[in-house]
C-alpha positions in Angstrom: -13.8 -74.5 -194.9 -11.7 -71.7 -196.3 -13.8 -69.2 -194.6 -13.4 -70.6 -191.1 -9.9 -71.1 -191.6 -9.5 -67.3 -192.6 -11.4 -66.2 -189.5 -9.4 -68.2 -187.3 -6.3 -66.8 -188.8 -7.8 -63.5 -188.8 -8.8 -63.8 -185.0 -5.2 -64.9 -184.3 -3.9 -61.8 -185.8 -6.4 -59.6 -183.9 -5.3 -61.3 -180.5 -1.8 -60.8 -181.4 -2.3 -57.2 -182.3 -4.0 -56.8 -178.8 -1.7 -58.4 -176.5 2.2 -57.8 -176.1 4.7 -60.8 -175.8 5.1 -59.9 -172.2 1.3 -60.2 -171.1 1.1 -63.4 -172.9 4.3 -64.7 -171.0 2.9 -63.4 -167.7 -0.4 -65.0 -168.3 1.3 -68.5 -169.1 3.6 -68.0 -166.0 0.9 -67.4 -163.8 -1.3 -70.3 -165.1 1.7 -72.6 -164.6 2.3 -71.2 -161.0 -1.6 -71.5 -160.0 -1.7 -75.0 -161.5 1.3 -76.1 -159.2 -0.1 -74.4 -156.3 -3.3 -76.4 -156.7 -1.5 -79.7 -157.4 0.6 -79.2 -154.1 -2.7 -78.3 -152.2 -4.2 -81.6 -153.2 -1.4 -83.5 -151.3 -1.9 -81.8 -148.1 -4.7 -82.6 -145.4 -7.2 -79.9 -144.7 -5.3 -79.2 -141.4 -2.2 -78.6 -143.2 -3.8 -76.4 -145.6 -5.4 -74.2 -143.0 -1.9 -73.7 -141.3 0.1 -73.0 -144.2 -0.6 -69.7 -145.8 -0.1 -69.3 -149.5 1.0 -66.7 -151.9 -0.8 -65.6 -155.0 1.2 -65.1 -158.0 1.7 -61.4 -157.5 3.3 -61.8 -154.2 5.4 -64.6 -155.6 6.5 -62.4 -158.7 7.5 -59.5 -156.3 9.4 -61.8 -153.9 11.2 -63.4 -156.8 11.9 -60.0 -158.2 13.5 -59.0 -154.9 15.5 -62.0 -154.3 16.9 -61.5 -158.1 17.8 -58.0 -157.3 19.8 -58.8 -154.0 22.0 -61.3 -155.9 23.3 -58.5 -158.3 
């Protein structure tokens, strides 16, 4: 058991060393956006989905950045 625990801890440190906080945060935000988008799609009929274009996360992020810069 101690070997498995130390391997999990070592793996965690390797992941932390390979990823920056910003990359992790962006991944979490993207996952949240995609999850919410999928949940919203469930409530729409197929005809509504076909007529309503959807943004992927990168388009959403760019538009959000533009809106925030306009407010300044």
